[in-house]
C-alpha positions in Angstrom: 77.5 201.6 114.3 77.3 197.8 114.2 74.1 196.0 113.2 73.1 193.0 115.2 71.4 190.2 113.2 69.3 189.1 116.1 67.7 192.6 116.6 67.1 192.9 112.8 65.3 189.5 112.5 63.4 189.6 115.8 60.6 191.9 114.6 59.7 189.9 111.5 59.9 186.6 113.4 57.5 187.9 116.0 55.1 189.2 113.4 55.2 185.9 111.5 54.5 184.0 114.7 51.5 186.2 115.6 50.1 185.7 112.1 50.5 182.0 112.3 48.7 181.6 115.6 45.9 184.1 115.0 42.6 182.4 113.8 41.4 183.6 110.4 38.0 184.8 111.8 39.7 187.0 114.4 42.1 188.4 111.8 39.2 189.3 109.5 35.8 189.6 111.2 34.1 190.5 107.9 35.3 187.4 106.1 33.3 186.6 103.0 30.4 184.2 103.1 30.7 180.7 101.7 29.2 180.6 98.2 27.6 177.6 96.4 27.2 177.9 92.7 24.6 175.7 90.8 24.6 175.8 87.0 21.8 175.0 84.6 22.2 172.6 81.7 23.6 175.2 79.3 24.9 178.0 81.5 27.5 178.4 84.3 27.5 180.7 87.3 30.8 182.5 87.2 32.2 185.1 89.5 30.0 185.7 92.6 30.7 188.2 95.4 28.5 188.4 98.5 29.2 191.1 101.1 27.1 192.8 103.8 26.9 196.6 103.5 28.5 198.9 106.0 25.4 199.0 108.2 25.1 195.2 108.2 21.4 195.2 107.5 21.6 194.4 103.7 23.5 191.6 101.9 24.7 192.7 98.4 25.2 189.8 96.0 26.6 190.3 92.5 28.1 188.0 89.9 28.0 186.7 86.3 26.4 183.9 84.3 28.0 182.7 81.0 27.3 179.9 78.5 29.1 176.6 78.9 30.3 176.9 75.3 31.7 180.4 74.8 29.2 182.3 72.6 27.6 185.7 72.3 23.9 186.3 72.6 20.9 186.2 74.8 21.1 184.4 78.2 17.6 183.3 79.2 16.3 182.8 82.7 17.2 184.3 86.0 19.4 183.8 89.1 17.8 182.5 92.3 19.7 183.5 95.4 19.2 181.8 98.8 20.9 182.6 102.1 21.2 179.4 104.2 22.2 179.1 107.9 24.8 176.6 109.2 22.1 173.9 109.4 20.9 174.4 105.8 17.6 176.2 106.6 16.7 179.0 104.2 16.8 182.4 105.9 16.0 184.5 102.9 15.7 184.2 99.1 15.2 186.3 96.1 15.5 186.3 92.3 17.7 188.5 90.2 17.4 189.4 86.5 20.3 189.0 84.2 21.7 192.1 82.4 24.1 192.0 79.5 26.6 194.9 79.0 25.8 194.9 75.3 24.5 192.6 72.5 28.0 191.2 71.9 28.6 190.3 75.6 29.7 186.7 76.3 28.2 186.9 79.9 25.4 188.5 81.8 25.7 190.2 85.2 23.3 190.1 88.1 22.9 192.1 91.3 20.6 191.7 94.3 20.1 193.2 97.7 18.7 190.9 100.4 17.5 192.5 103.7 19.3 190.2 106.1 22.3 190.2 108.4 23.7 186.7 107.8 24.8 184.9 111.0 28.2 183.3 111.4 28.5 180.1 109.4 25.9 180.9 106.9 26.3 180.5 103.1 24.8 181.8 99.9 23.5 179.5 97.2 23.4 181.0 93.7 21.7 179.0 91.0 20.8 179.8 87.4 17.3 178.8 86.4 16.0 178.8 82.8 12.4 179.1 83.9 10.6 180.7 86.8 9.3 178.4 89.5 
């Protein structure tokens, strides 16, 4: 049996062409939201993940806050989370408490659930605040 180079390469070439012309939103309808991170004077907002739940009625936001200068110890304040539409208007907002894994941790974690189904083009603003407003 002889192998034909054209028949072997035709499948991967068609697949690559389809991937190149398919828009990203059509390829992944549950694409992650755009996330804005705003740090305070002494602390940085690190990893942030925002994802709607399976039912689509609740937005789960989780992430970390760490000191600008790596150190262990207490991280004061809270995280303020705002969901903004494409025009920049606030759709929902909430505050999340910071939780350290232990006393030696170099970062603190936060988690919040916001009862909203974010529309297309919306973004999530996450900011660390040292004091409550």
